[in-house]
N, CA and C atoms of all chains as a GROMACS GRO file, in nm:
protein
  621
    1UNK      N    1   0.086  -0.113   0.005
    1UNK     CA    2  -0.005  -0.001  -0.001
    1UNK      C    3   0.081   0.126   0.004
    2UNK      N    4   0.062   0.204  -0.097
    2UNK     CA    5   0.147   0.326  -0.109
    2UNK      C    6   0.076   0.450  -0.017
    3UNK      N    7   0.152   0.499   0.082
    3UNK     CA    8   0.086   0.598   0.151
    3UNK      C    9   0.182   0.718   0.174
    4UNK      N   10   0.125   0.838   0.196
    4UNK     CA   11   0.201   0.954   0.238
    4UNK      C   12   0.146   0.995   0.367
    5UNK      N   13   0.228   1.023   0.467
    5UNK     CA   14   0.187   1.064   0.594
    5UNK      C   15   0.244   1.200   0.642
    6UNK      N   16   0.161   1.306   0.658
    6UNK     CA   17   0.206   1.430   0.685
    6UNK      C   18   0.171   1.467   0.823
    7UNK      N   19   0.268   1.511   0.919
    7UNK     CA   20   0.228   1.551   1.060
    7UNK      C   21   0.255   1.707   1.069
    8UNK      N   22   0.147   1.762   1.112
    8UNK     CA   23   0.156   1.913   1.124
    8UNK      C   24   0.157   1.955   1.281
    9UNK      N   25   0.257   2.004   1.325
    9UNK     CA   26   0.279   2.038   1.464
    9UNK      C   27   0.194   2.162   1.487
   10UNK      N   28   0.180   2.194   1.620
   10UNK     CA   29   0.113   2.311   1.668
   10UNK      C   30   0.198   2.440   1.646
   11UNK      N   31   0.322   2.426   1.624
   11UNK     CA   32   0.394   2.539   1.614
   11UNK      C   33   0.440   2.545   1.452
   12UNK      N   34   0.356   2.501   1.379
   12UNK     CA   35   0.384   2.512   1.225
   12UNK      C   36   0.477   2.420   1.170
   13UNK      N   37   0.539   2.332   1.241
   13UNK     CA   38   0.641   2.236   1.193
   13UNK      C   39   0.575   2.124   1.105
   14UNK      N   40   0.633   2.082   1.000
   14UNK     CA   41   0.568   1.983   0.909
   14UNK      C   42   0.669   1.873   0.870
   15UNK      N   43   0.622   1.746   0.889
   15UNK     CA   44   0.698   1.635   0.848
   15UNK      C   45   0.626   1.549   0.765
   16UNK      N   46   0.686   1.518   0.642
   16UNK     CA   47   0.629   1.423   0.554
   16UNK      C   48   0.699   1.305   0.535
   17UNK      N   49   0.634   1.187   0.553
   17UNK     CA   50   0.697   1.045   0.539
   17UNK      C   51   0.627   0.979   0.424
   18UNK      N   52   0.692   0.886   0.342
   18UNK     CA   53   0.631   0.805   0.246
   18UNK      C   54   0.660   0.655   0.293
   19UNK      N   55   0.561   0.577   0.242
   19UNK     CA   56   0.573   0.428   0.275
   19UNK      C   57   0.522   0.350   0.153
   20UNK      N   58   0.590   0.239   0.130
   20UNK     CA   59   0.548   0.152   0.024
   20UNK      C   60   0.597   0.178  -0.122
   21UNK      N   61   0.681   0.285  -0.125
   21UNK     CA   62   0.727   0.311  -0.276
   21UNK      C   63   0.857   0.240  -0.297
   22UNK      N   64   0.890   0.224  -0.429
   22UNK     CA   65   1.018   0.166  -0.474
   22UNK      C   66   1.101   0.282  -0.512
   23UNK      N   67   1.215   0.285  -0.433
   23UNK     CA   68   1.316   0.379  -0.470
   23UNK      C   69   1.278   0.523  -0.484
   24UNK      N   70   1.304   0.578  -0.595
   24UNK     CA   71   1.275   0.725  -0.607
   24UNK      C   72   1.151   0.757  -0.643
   25UNK      N   73   1.064   0.654  -0.666
   25UNK     CA   74   0.917   0.670  -0.676
   25UNK      C   75   0.862   0.761  -0.553
   26UNK      N   76   0.902   0.736  -0.440
   26UNK     CA   77   0.858   0.810  -0.323
   26UNK      C   78   0.877   0.957  -0.328
   27UNK      N   79   0.987   0.997  -0.388
   27UNK     CA   80   1.011   1.135  -0.404
   27UNK      C   81   0.918   1.200  -0.509
   28UNK      N   82   0.900   1.127  -0.611
   28UNK     CA   83   0.817   1.183  -0.716
   28UNK      C   84   0.673   1.180  -0.677
   29UNK      N   85   0.628   1.086  -0.601
   29UNK     CA   86   0.484   1.084  -0.555
   29UNK      C   87   0.462   1.200  -0.452
   30UNK      N   88   0.549   1.240  -0.366
   30UNK     CA   89   0.524   1.335  -0.264
   30UNK      C   90   0.560   1.469  -0.314
   31UNK      N   91   0.624   1.489  -0.422
   31UNK     CA   92   0.668   1.611  -0.469
   31UNK      C   93   0.558   1.721  -0.483
   32UNK      N   94   0.440   1.687  -0.534
   32UNK     CA   95   0.332   1.785  -0.547
   32UNK      C   96   0.300   1.844  -0.405
   33UNK      N   97   0.309   1.757  -0.300
   33UNK     CA   98   0.262   1.807  -0.167
   33UNK      C   99   0.384   1.905  -0.107
   34UNK      N  100   0.500   1.864  -0.126
   34UNK     CA  101   0.609   1.939  -0.092
   34UNK      C  102   0.611   2.076  -0.144
   35UNK      N  103   0.590   2.079  -0.287
   35UNK     CA  104   0.576   2.208  -0.353
   35UNK      C  105   0.452   2.295  -0.318
   36UNK      N  106   0.352   2.229  -0.290
   36UNK     CA  107   0.230   2.303  -0.246
   36UNK      C  108   0.237   2.356  -0.104
   37UNK      N  109   0.312   2.283  -0.008
   37UNK     CA  110   0.312   2.342   0.122
   37UNK      C  111   0.417   2.446   0.143
   38UNK      N  112   0.527   2.446   0.067
   38UNK     CA  113   0.627   2.539   0.092
   38UNK      C  114   0.766   2.502   0.026
   39UNK      N  115   0.865   2.512   0.126
   39UNK     CA  116   0.995   2.473   0.073
   39UNK      C  117   1.058   2.357   0.160
   40UNK      N  118   1.124   2.268   0.096
   40UNK     CA  119   1.186   2.150   0.176
   40UNK      C  120   1.306   2.206   0.251
   41UNK      N  121   1.307   2.182   0.381
   41UNK     CA  122   1.412   2.237   0.464
   41UNK      C  123   1.516   2.115   0.489
   42UNK      N  124   1.464   1.998   0.476
   42UNK     CA  125   1.560   1.878   0.504
   42UNK      C  126   1.499   1.753   0.444
   43UNK      N  127   1.584   1.661   0.394
   43UNK     CA  128   1.528   1.549   0.339
   43UNK      C  129   1.613   1.432   0.388
   44UNK      N  130   1.558   1.327   0.427
   44UNK     CA  131   1.642   1.209   0.468
   44UNK      C  132   1.590   1.075   0.399
   45UNK      N  133   1.687   1.007   0.320
   45UNK     CA  134   1.641   0.887   0.269
   45UNK      C  135   1.665   0.770   0.369
   46UNK      N  136   1.556   0.677   0.374
   46UNK     CA  137   1.569   0.583   0.484
   46UNK      C  138   1.610   0.449   0.419
   47UNK      N  139   1.620   0.339   0.505
   47UNK     CA  140   1.666   0.213   0.460
   47UNK      C  141   1.577   0.144   0.356
   48UNK      N  142   1.449   0.167   0.360
   48UNK     CA  143   1.362   0.114   0.258
   48UNK      C  144   1.407   0.175   0.127
   49UNK      N  145   1.433   0.295   0.122
   49UNK     CA  146   1.456   0.360  -0.021
   49UNK      C  147   1.599   0.285  -0.072
   50UNK      N  148   1.693   0.272   0.021
   50UNK     CA  149   1.818   0.220  -0.027
   50UNK      C  150   1.805   0.066  -0.067
   51UNK      N  151   1.718  -0.008   0.022
   51UNK     CA  152   1.697  -0.158  -0.014
   51UNK      C  153   1.643  -0.180  -0.154
   52UNK      N  154   1.542  -0.092  -0.190
   52UNK     CA  155   1.479  -0.115  -0.321
   52UNK      C  156   1.580  -0.080  -0.430
   53UNK      N  157   1.668   0.030  -0.407
   53UNK     CA  158   1.752   0.061  -0.498
   53UNK      C  159   1.852  -0.044  -0.526
   54UNK      N  160   1.876  -0.119  -0.417
   54UNK     CA  161   1.988  -0.217  -0.434
   54UNK      C  162   1.928  -0.337  -0.512
   55UNK      N  163   1.804  -0.361  -0.476
   55UNK     CA  164   1.734  -0.476  -0.546
   55UNK      C  165   1.724  -0.447  -0.699
   56UNK      N  166   1.683  -0.320  -0.731
   56UNK     CA  167   1.671  -0.292  -0.870
   56UNK      C  168   1.802  -0.306  -0.945
   57UNK      N  169   1.913  -0.275  -0.877
   57UNK     CA  170   2.043  -0.293  -0.941
   57UNK      C  171   2.079  -0.454  -0.974
   58UNK      N  172   2.042  -0.520  -0.869
   58UNK     CA  173   2.059  -0.670  -0.882
   58UNK      C  174   1.988  -0.724  -0.996
   59UNK      N  175   1.856  -0.688  -1.009
   59UNK     CA  176   1.771  -0.740  -1.101
   59UNK      C  177   1.831  -0.694  -1.253
   60UNK      N  178   1.880  -0.576  -1.255
   60UNK     CA  179   1.935  -0.526  -1.382
   60UNK      C  180   2.044  -0.617  -1.428
   61UNK      N  181   2.131  -0.648  -1.332
   61UNK     CA  182   2.250  -0.726  -1.354
   61UNK      C  183   2.205  -0.862  -1.422
   62UNK      N  184   2.104  -0.920  -1.363
   62UNK     CA  185   2.059  -1.058  -1.413
   62UNK      C  186   2.014  -1.060  -1.551
   63UNK      N  187   1.964  -0.935  -1.608
   63UNK     CA  188   1.909  -0.924  -1.740
   63UNK      C  189   1.992  -0.941  -1.851
   64UNK      N  190   0.930   0.320   0.583
   64UNK     CA  191   0.949   0.465   0.522
   64UNK      C  192   1.055   0.464   0.424
   65UNK      N  193   1.033   0.537   0.318
   65UNK     CA  194   1.131   0.540   0.224
   65UNK      C  195   1.201   0.682   0.228
   66UNK      N  196   1.124   0.780   0.253
   66UNK     CA  197   1.198   0.912   0.289
   66UNK      C  198   1.124   1.000   0.366
   67UNK      N  199   1.187   1.084   0.440
   67UNK     CA  200   1.132   1.169   0.541
   67UNK      C  201   1.176   1.308   0.500
   68UNK      N  202   1.064   1.408   0.491
   68UNK     CA  203   1.111   1.546   0.446
   68UNK      C  204   1.063   1.649   0.569
   69UNK      N  205   1.132   1.751   0.601
   69UNK     CA  206   1.083   1.855   0.679
   69UNK      C  207   1.057   1.964   0.587
   70UNK      N  208   0.935   2.026   0.597
   70UNK     CA  209   0.889   2.141   0.517
   70UNK      C  210   0.857   2.264   0.592
   71UNK      N  211   0.918   2.365   0.534
   71UNK     CA  212   0.881   2.512   0.590
   71UNK      C  213   0.749   2.554   0.522
   72UNK      N  214   0.651   2.593   0.583
   72UNK     CA  215   0.509   2.625   0.534
   72UNK      C  216   0.529   2.772   0.464
   73UNK      N  217   0.482   2.785   0.351
   73UNK     CA  218   0.482   2.914   0.289
   73UNK      C  219   0.323   2.929   0.238
   74UNK      N  220   0.270   3.036   0.252
   74UNK     CA  221   0.115   3.056   0.231
   74UNK      C  222   0.132   3.100   0.081
   75UNK      N  223   0.057   3.033  -0.001
   75UNK     CA  224   0.048   3.056  -0.148
   75UNK      C  225  -0.097   3.058  -0.200
   76UNK      N  226  -0.192   3.005  -0.112
   76UNK     CA  227  -0.314   2.971  -0.157
   76UNK      C  228  -0.433   3.032  -0.066
   77UNK      N  229  -0.500   3.150  -0.122
   77UNK     CA  230  -0.599   3.209  -0.043
   77UNK      C  231  -0.711   3.122  -0.010
   78UNK      N  232  -0.750   3.037  -0.094
   78UNK     CA  233  -0.866   2.936  -0.065
   78UNK      C  234  -0.827   2.843   0.047
   79UNK      N  235  -0.709   2.802   0.060
   79UNK     CA  236  -0.671   2.718   0.162
   79UNK      C  237  -0.653   2.797   0.295
   80UNK      N  238  -0.615   2.930   0.285
   80UNK     CA  239  -0.611   3.008   0.401
   80UNK      C  240  -0.742   3.039   0.463
   81UNK      N  241  -0.840   3.056   0.366
   81UNK     CA  242  -0.979   3.078   0.413
   81UNK      C  243  -1.028   2.952   0.485
   82UNK      N  244  -0.996   2.831   0.432
   82UNK     CA  245  -1.039   2.717   0.490
   82UNK      C  246  -0.974   2.688   0.615
   83UNK      N  247  -0.858   2.722   0.626
   83UNK     CA  248  -0.773   2.726   0.759
   83UNK      C  249  -0.846   2.805   0.866
   84UNK      N  250  -0.887   2.931   0.822
   84UNK     CA  251  -0.935   3.028   0.916
   84UNK      C  252  -1.094   2.980   0.960
   85UNK      N  253  -1.170   2.922   0.876
   85UNK     CA  254  -1.287   2.861   0.907
   85UNK      C  255  -1.281   2.756   1.008
   86UNK      N  256  -1.163   2.670   0.990
   86UNK     CA  257  -1.136   2.566   1.080
   86UNK      C  258  -1.115   2.614   1.223
   87UNK      N  259  -1.051   2.732   1.235
   87UNK     CA  260  -1.007   2.798   1.360
   87UNK      C  261  -1.122   2.892   1.416
   88UNK      N  262  -1.219   2.906   1.348
   88UNK     CA  263  -1.324   3.002   1.383
   88UNK      C  264  -1.292   3.152   1.341
   89UNK      N  265  -1.184   3.166   1.260
   89UNK     CA  266  -1.141   3.319   1.221
   89UNK      C  267  -1.224   3.341   1.088
   90UNK      N  268  -1.216   3.475   1.052
   90UNK     CA  269  -1.273   3.513   0.932
   90UNK      C  270  -1.179   3.591   0.843
   91UNK      N  271  -1.163   3.556   0.714
   91UNK     CA  272  -1.091   3.633   0.615
   91UNK      C  273  -1.179   3.739   0.562
   92UNK      N  274  -1.144   3.868   0.583
   92UNK     CA  275  -1.215   3.985   0.518
   92UNK      C  276  -1.159   4.014   0.387
   93UNK      N  277  -1.208   3.974   0.275
   93UNK     CA  278  -1.154   3.991   0.145
   93UNK      C  279  -1.146   4.146   0.121
   94UNK      N  280  -1.029   4.183   0.069
   94UNK     CA  281  -1.020   4.328   0.025
   94UNK      C  282  -0.994   4.426   0.141
   95UNK      N  283  -0.995   4.391   0.262
   95UNK     CA  284  -0.969   4.491   0.354
   95UNK      C  285  -0.820   4.531   0.361
   96UNK      N  286  -0.794   4.660   0.351
   96UNK     CA  287  -0.669   4.715   0.321
   96UNK      C  288  -0.572   4.751   0.440
   97UNK      N  289  -0.638   4.749   0.554
   97UNK     CA  290  -0.562   4.780   0.681
   97UNK      C  291  -0.595   4.674   0.787
   98UNK      N  292  -0.501   4.653   0.874
   98UNK     CA  293  -0.533   4.549   0.986
   98UNK      C  294  -0.489   4.641   1.110
   99UNK      N  295  -0.568   4.596   1.215
   99UNK     CA  296  -0.550   4.665   1.349
   99UNK      C  297  -0.429   4.602   1.413
  100UNK      N  298  -0.340   4.703   1.461
  100UNK     CA  299  -0.228   4.673   1.549
  100UNK      C  300  -0.192   4.781   1.632
  101UNK      N  301  -0.071   4.764   1.704
  101UNK     CA  302  -0.042   4.876   1.812
  101UNK      C  303  -0.036   5.014   1.737
  102UNK      N  304   0.018   5.022   1.610
  102UNK     CA  305   0.016   5.143   1.523
  102UNK      C  306   0.155   5.193   1.518
  103UNK      N  307   0.248   5.154   1.591
  103UNK     CA  308   0.388   5.206   1.571
  103UNK      C  309   0.484   5.096   1.623
  104UNK      N  310   0.610   5.086   1.571
  104UNK     CA  311   0.704   4.994   1.623
  104UNK      C  312   0.751   5.028   1.754
  105UNK      N  313   0.777   4.929   1.849
  105UNK     CA  314   0.814   4.959   1.979
  105UNK      C  315   0.944   4.881   2.013
  106UNK      N  316   1.027   4.936   2.082
  106UNK     CA  317   1.148   4.858   2.130
  106UNK      C  318   1.243   4.846   2.011
  107UNK      N  319   1.319   4.728   2.018
  107UNK     CA  320   1.424   4.714   1.915
  107UNK      C  321   1.376   4.592   1.817
  108UNK      N  322   1.254   4.554   1.807
  108UNK     CA  323   1.209   4.448   1.725
  108UNK      C  324   1.235   4.482   1.591
  109UNK      N  325   1.302   4.406   1.508
  109UNK     CA  326   1.334   4.442   1.363
  109UNK      C  327   1.215   4.435   1.294
  110UNK      N  328   1.205   4.507   1.178
  110UNK     CA  329   1.088   4.524   1.079
  110UNK      C  330   1.092   4.388   1.006
  111UNK      N  331   0.979   4.339   0.958
  111UNK     CA  332   0.972   4.229   0.878
  111UNK      C  333   1.065   4.255   0.766
  112UNK      N  334   1.135   4.145   0.712
  112UNK     CA  335   1.234   4.156   0.601
  112UNK      C  336   1.171   4.216   0.482
  113UNK      N  337   1.241   4.314   0.427
  113UNK     CA  338   1.194   4.380   0.306
  113UNK      C  339   1.085   4.482   0.319
  114UNK      N  340   1.026   4.509   0.436
  114UNK     CA  341   0.926   4.606   0.460
  114UNK      C  342   0.974   4.724   0.531
  115UNK      N  343   0.915   4.839   0.511
  115UNK     CA  344   0.935   4.957   0.578
  115UNK      C  345   0.825   4.991   0.671
  116UNK      N  346   0.848   5.091   0.773
  116UNK     CA  347   0.740   5.122   0.862
  116UNK      C  348   0.606   5.158   0.793
  117UNK      N  349   0.610   5.218   0.680
  117UNK     CA  350   0.493   5.254   0.612
  117UNK      C  351   0.424   5.145   0.576
  118UNK      N  352   0.480   5.019   0.541
  118UNK     CA  353   0.403   4.893   0.505
  118UNK      C  354   0.317   4.847   0.609
  119UNK      N  355   0.360   4.874   0.736
  119UNK     CA  356   0.298   4.806   0.855
  119UNK      C  357   0.160   4.855   0.868
  120UNK      N  358   0.058   4.780   0.890
  120UNK     CA  359  -0.075   4.815   0.909
  120UNK      C  360  -0.155   4.815   0.769
  121UNK      N  361  -0.081   4.792   0.661
  121UNK     CA  362  -0.144   4.780   0.538
  121UNK      C  363  -0.147   4.649   0.475
  122UNK      N  364  -0.246   4.597   0.411
  122UNK     CA  365  -0.259   4.478   0.364
  122UNK      C  366  -0.351   4.461   0.238
  123UNK      N  367  -0.372   4.337   0.182
  123UNK     CA  368  -0.468   4.325   0.076
  123UNK      C  369  -0.599   4.250   0.130
  124UNK      N  370  -0.579   4.169   0.234
  124UNK     CA  371  -0.698   4.106   0.290
  124UNK      C  372  -0.646   4.100   0.446
  125UNK      N  373  -0.762   4.086   0.538
  125UNK     CA  374  -0.729   4.085   0.682
  125UNK      C  375  -0.805   3.963   0.738
  126UNK      N  376  -0.743   3.914   0.848
  126UNK     CA  377  -0.815   3.795   0.929
  126UNK      C  378  -0.844   3.855   1.070
  127UNK      N  379  -0.976   3.839   1.072
  127UNK     CA  380  -1.046   3.887   1.213
  127UNK      C  381  -1.057   3.762   1.296
  128UNK      N  382  -1.021   3.790   1.428
  128UNK     CA  383  -1.019   3.666   1.513
  128UNK      C  384  -1.108   3.703   1.638
  129UNK      N  385  -1.211   3.627   1.675
  129UNK     CA  386  -1.289   3.660   1.781
  129UNK      C  387  -1.210   3.664   1.916
  130UNK      N  388  -1.242   3.765   1.993
  130UNK     CA  389  -1.180   3.781   2.116
  130UNK      C  390  -1.050   3.848   2.113
  131UNK      N  391  -0.993   3.885   1.993
  131UNK     CA  392  -0.873   3.951   1.968
  131UNK      C  393  -0.882   4.091   1.925
  132UNK      N  394  -0.817   4.172   1.986
  132UNK     CA  395  -0.839   4.332   1.940
  132UNK      C  396  -0.755   4.351   1.811
  133UNK      N  397  -0.648   4.294   1.805
  133UNK     CA  398  -0.575   4.306   1.680
  133UNK      C  399  -0.622   4.223   1.567
  134UNK      N  400  -0.573   4.258   1.442
  134UNK     CA  401  -0.599   4.161   1.327
  134UNK      C  402  -0.469   4.118   1.261
  135UNK      N  403  -0.487   4.009   1.178
  135UNK     CA  404  -0.365   3.967   1.090
  135UNK      C  405  -0.389   4.034   0.959
  136UNK      N  406  -0.288   4.091   0.898
  136UNK     CA  407  -0.282   4.139   0.761
  136UNK      C  408  -0.241   4.035   0.676
  137UNK      N  409  -0.303   4.024   0.553
  137UNK     CA  410  -0.253   3.921   0.452
  137UNK      C  411  -0.216   3.997   0.342
  138UNK      N  412  -0.074   4.011   0.317
  138UNK     CA  413  -0.020   4.089   0.214
  138UNK      C  414   0.023   4.009   0.092
  139UNK      N  415  -0.031   4.034  -0.015
  139UNK     CA  416   0.006   3.963  -0.144
  139UNK      C  417   0.155   3.987  -0.196
  140UNK      N  418   0.236   3.911  -0.204
  140UNK     CA  419   0.377   3.924  -0.258
  140UNK      C  420   0.390   3.814  -0.368
  141UNK      N  421   0.500   3.848  -0.446
  141UNK     CA  422   0.536   3.763  -0.551
  141UNK      C  423   0.533   3.621  -0.499
  142UNK      N  424   0.444   3.533  -0.567
  142UNK     CA  425   0.453   3.388  -0.528
  142UNK      C  426   0.374   3.350  -0.416
  143UNK      N  427   0.308   3.449  -0.345
  143UNK     CA  428   0.229   3.402  -0.235
  143UNK      C  429   0.184   3.518  -0.142
  144UNK      N  430   0.164   3.476  -0.012
  144UNK     CA  431   0.119   3.580   0.077
  144UNK      C  432   0.198   3.588   0.200
  145UNK      N  433   0.214   3.707   0.264
  145UNK     CA  434   0.288   3.721   0.394
  145UNK      C  435   0.177   3.759   0.500
  146UNK      N  436   0.191   3.696   0.612
  146UNK     CA  437   0.109   3.731   0.721
  146UNK      C  438   0.177   3.831   0.805
  147UNK      N  439   0.107   3.946   0.828
  147UNK     CA  440   0.168   4.049   0.906
  147UNK      C  441   0.073   4.073   1.035
  148UNK      N  442   0.140   4.062   1.149
  148UNK     CA  443   0.056   4.070   1.282
  148UNK      C  444   0.160   4.113   1.387
  149UNK      N  445   0.087   4.180   1.480
  149UNK     CA  446   0.158   4.240   1.603
  149UNK      C  447   0.130   4.130   1.714
  150UNK      N  448   0.238   4.081   1.775
  150UNK     CA  449   0.228   3.983   1.886
  150UNK      C  450   0.215   4.044   2.020
  151UNK      N  451   0.202   4.174   2.037
  151UNK     CA  452   0.182   4.242   2.156
  151UNK      C  453   0.066   4.176   2.229
  152UNK      N  454   0.096   4.147   2.354
  152UNK     CA  455  -0.004   4.058   2.435
  152UNK      C  456  -0.133   4.131   2.433
  153UNK      N  457  -0.152   4.258   2.452
  153UNK     CA  458  -0.280   4.318   2.470
  153UNK      C  459  -0.368   4.304   2.339
  154UNK      N  460  -0.299   4.276   2.228
  154UNK     CA  461  -0.379   4.257   2.106
  154UNK      C  462  -0.444   4.124   2.096
  155UNK      N  463  -0.394   4.034   2.180
  155UNK     CA  464  -0.475   3.906   2.185
  155UNK      C  465  -0.454   3.801   2.070
  156UNK      N  466  -0.350   3.838   1.984
  156UNK     CA  467  -0.340   3.731   1.868
  156UNK      C  468  -0.252   3.615   1.918
  157UNK      N  469  -0.152   3.631   1.974
  157UNK     CA  470  -0.057   3.519   2.004
  157UNK      C  471  -0.123   3.413   2.089
  158UNK      N  472  -0.206   3.447   2.171
  158UNK     CA  473  -0.278   3.348   2.258
  158UNK      C  474  -0.376   3.265   2.154
  159UNK      N  475  -0.420   3.318   2.047
  159UNK     CA  476  -0.513   3.260   1.961
  159UNK      C  477  -0.454   3.168   1.841
  160UNK      N  478  -0.345   3.237   1.804
  160UNK     CA  479  -0.281   3.183   1.672
  160UNK      C  480  -0.148   3.106   1.700
  161UNK      N  481  -0.112   3.113   1.828
  161UNK     CA  482   0.006   3.039   1.870
  161UNK      C  483   0.138   3.125   1.858
  162UNK      N  484   0.250   3.078   1.907
  162UNK     CA  485   0.384   3.157   1.874
  162UNK      C  486   0.411   3.134   1.755
  163UNK      N  487   0.453   3.250   1.688
  163UNK     CA  488   0.492   3.255   1.540
  163UNK      C  489   0.376   3.198   1.431
  164UNK      N  490   0.261   3.223   1.491
  164UNK     CA  491   0.122   3.188   1.412
  164UNK      C  492   0.124   3.043   1.398
  165UNK      N  493   0.183   2.968   1.477
  165UNK     CA  494   0.205   2.825   1.463
  165UNK      C  495   0.066   2.746   1.427
  166UNK      N  496  -0.031   2.775   1.506
  166UNK     CA  497  -0.160   2.716   1.484
  166UNK      C  498  -0.224   2.751   1.358
  167UNK      N  499  -0.202   2.880   1.322
  167UNK     CA  500  -0.259   2.915   1.181
  167UNK      C  501  -0.186   2.849   1.052
  168UNK      N  502  -0.057   2.838   1.076
  168UNK     CA  503   0.037   2.768   0.970
  168UNK      C  504  -0.019   2.615   0.985
  169UNK      N  505  -0.040   2.558   1.096
  169UNK     CA  506  -0.078   2.414   1.104
  169UNK      C  507  -0.202   2.400   1.028
  170UNK      N  508  -0.299   2.482   1.052
  170UNK     CA  509  -0.434   2.474   0.985
  170UNK      C  510  -0.433   2.488   0.848
  171UNK      N  511  -0.344   2.581   0.795
  171UNK     CA  512  -0.319   2.620   0.652
  171UNK      C  513  -0.268   2.493   0.594
  172UNK      N  514  -0.161   2.427   0.643
  172UNK     CA  515  -0.091   2.325   0.599
  172UNK      C  516  -0.194   2.202   0.572
  173UNK      N  517  -0.276   2.167   0.668
  173UNK     CA  518  -0.363   2.069   0.656
  173UNK      C  519  -0.470   2.091   0.544
  174UNK      N  520  -0.521   2.207   0.550
  174UNK     CA  521  -0.627   2.237   0.442
  174UNK      C  522  -0.560   2.237   0.304
  175UNK      N  523  -0.441   2.290   0.291
  175UNK     CA  524  -0.365   2.292   0.155
  175UNK      C  525  -0.334   2.153   0.108
  176UNK      N  526  -0.294   2.056   0.198
  176UNK     CA  527  -0.263   1.930   0.163
  176UNK      C  528  -0.382   1.851   0.138
  177UNK      N  529  -0.489   1.867   0.206
  177UNK     CA  530  -0.624   1.818   0.166
  177UNK      C  531  -0.661   1.849   0.034
  178UNK      N  532  -0.662   1.978  -0.009
  178UNK     CA  533  -0.706   2.026  -0.130
  178UNK      C  534  -0.622   1.974  -0.244
  179UNK      N  535  -0.489   1.961  -0.225
  179UNK     CA  536  -0.401   1.900  -0.325
  179UNK      C  537  -0.414   1.753  -0.347
  180UNK      N  538  -0.435   1.681  -0.229
  180UNK     CA  539  -0.448   1.535  -0.243
  180UNK      C  540  -0.581   1.491  -0.295
  181UNK      N  541  -0.679   1.567  -0.262
  181UNK     CA  542  -0.819   1.533  -0.323
  181UNK      C  543  -0.830   1.575  -0.466
  182UNK      N  544  -0.758   1.669  -0.504
  182UNK     CA  545  -0.759   1.722  -0.653
  182UNK      C  546  -0.697   1.596  -0.736
  183UNK      N  547  -0.610   1.523  -0.668
  183UNK     CA  548  -0.551   1.406  -0.741
  183UNK      C  549  -0.631   1.274  -0.721
  184UNK      N  550  -0.746   1.289  -0.654
  184UNK     CA  551  -0.844   1.163  -0.630
  184UNK      C  552  -0.794   1.072  -0.511
  185UNK      N  553  -0.701   1.115  -0.430
  185UNK     CA  554  -0.637   1.047  -0.321
  185UNK      C  555  -0.740   1.043  -0.207
  186UNK      N  556  -0.729   0.935  -0.116
  186UNK     CA  557  -0.811   0.937   0.005
  186UNK      C  558  -0.729   1.005   0.117
  187UNK      N  559  -0.801   1.086   0.191
  187UNK     CA  560  -0.716   1.144   0.307
  187UNK      C  561  -0.789   1.118   0.442
  188UNK      N  562  -0.693   1.085   0.536
  188UNK     CA  563  -0.766   1.054   0.670
  188UNK      C  564  -0.679   1.138   0.768
  189UNK      N  565  -0.774   1.212   0.862
  189UNK     CA  566  -0.711   1.295   0.939
  189UNK      C  567  -0.715   1.251   1.091
  190UNK      N  568  -0.608   1.259   1.167
  190UNK     CA  569  -0.628   1.222   1.312
  190UNK      C  570  -0.545   1.314   1.405
  191UNK      N  571  -0.589   1.345   1.530
  191UNK     CA  572  -0.518   1.429   1.608
  191UNK      C  573  -0.449   1.346   1.721
  192UNK      N  574  -0.318   1.397   1.755
  192UNK     CA  575  -0.233   1.326   1.855
  192UNK      C  576  -0.258   1.416   1.980
  193UNK      N  577  -0.210   1.353   2.084
  193UNK     CA  578  -0.223   1.414   2.217
  193UNK      C  579  -0.140   1.547   2.242
  194UNK      N  580  -0.041   1.557   2.160
  194UNK     CA  581   0.044   1.662   2.170
  194UNK      C  582  -0.010   1.793   2.095
  195UNK      N  583  -0.109   1.780   2.039
  195UNK     CA  584  -0.158   1.895   1.954
  195UNK      C  585  -0.129   1.875   1.811
  196UNK      N  586  -0.050   1.785   1.770
  196UNK     CA  587  -0.009   1.763   1.621
  196UNK      C  588  -0.124   1.700   1.562
  197UNK      N  589  -0.137   1.722   1.412
  197UNK     CA  590  -0.250   1.660   1.345
  197UNK      C  591  -0.181   1.583   1.242
  198UNK      N  592  -0.215   1.465   1.207
  198UNK     CA  593  -0.155   1.386   1.102
  198UNK      C  594  -0.260   1.351   0.987
  199UNK      N  595  -0.211   1.371   0.861
  199UNK     CA  596  -0.292   1.346   0.757
  199UNK      C  597  -0.235   1.218   0.692
  200UNK      N  598  -0.317   1.120   0.674
  200UNK     CA  599  -0.272   0.988   0.601
  200UNK      C  600  -0.334   0.984   0.456
  201UNK      N  601  -0.242   0.989   0.358
  201UNK     CA  602  -0.291   1.000   0.227
  201UNK      C  603  -0.271   0.871   0.156
  202UNK      N  604  -0.380   0.815   0.111
  202UNK     CA  605  -0.372   0.684   0.047
  202UNK      C  606  -0.373   0.697  -0.099
  203UNK      N  607  -0.276   0.654  -0.180
  203UNK     CA  608  -0.266   0.676  -0.320
  203UNK      C  609  -0.342   0.570  -0.393
  204UNK      N  610  -0.416   0.606  -0.490
  204UNK     CA  611  -0.481   0.518  -0.569
  204UNK      C  612  -0.619   0.479  -0.520
  205UNK      N  613  -0.659   0.523  -0.422
  205UNK     CA  614  -0.790   0.492  -0.353
  205UNK      C  615  -0.897   0.602  -0.410
  206UNK      N  616  -1.021   0.582  -0.371
  206UNK     CA  617  -1.124   0.690  -0.390
  206UNK      C  618  -1.117   0.804  -0.285
  207UNK      N  619  -1.223   0.883  -0.280
  207UNK     CA  620  -1.216   0.991  -0.183
  207UNK      C  621  -1.259   0.935  -0.047
   0.00000   0.00000   0.00000
């Protein structure tokens, strides 16, 4: 299931997280929200992002 | 999670700002060209970046807040809107919009994200946390 979760704090702080995407798809899927809300102050790629990237590379080698 | 982003809110959508104000019980007065404030700068507080003293108190729309003597000015600028307001305690604004207008920014962000997600046909679920934070869960590929 592909999901985007955004938490809005009472002091105006905003954190966006993505879940269930393969590699760069998560950034593409959430870009419209990031652009609509303001400017990106910080971005962190997590383990899931890199795991899928690694899997993609393995599959490409097999072809 | 595949990536985490921290975002600085910028107000660019008057429709979403009006929805945010409705959510908080505030009213946007379209076309009101002045907003109530103390009327002159006090102490050593710096002027908002890029503005002169003459700009203070002038706006393109205003936000009226029940129980607050002062108002928030909405100033149209290139690419969006700037919120101008006086945090002096007697004006009653900071108690209602939070420090740095945090509660108004929070409400704006929620309404703007809902608008954009629904425009794409995504389902949006809202939940409130005990610390005052509000979370939107946006499910891609589902109905409204």
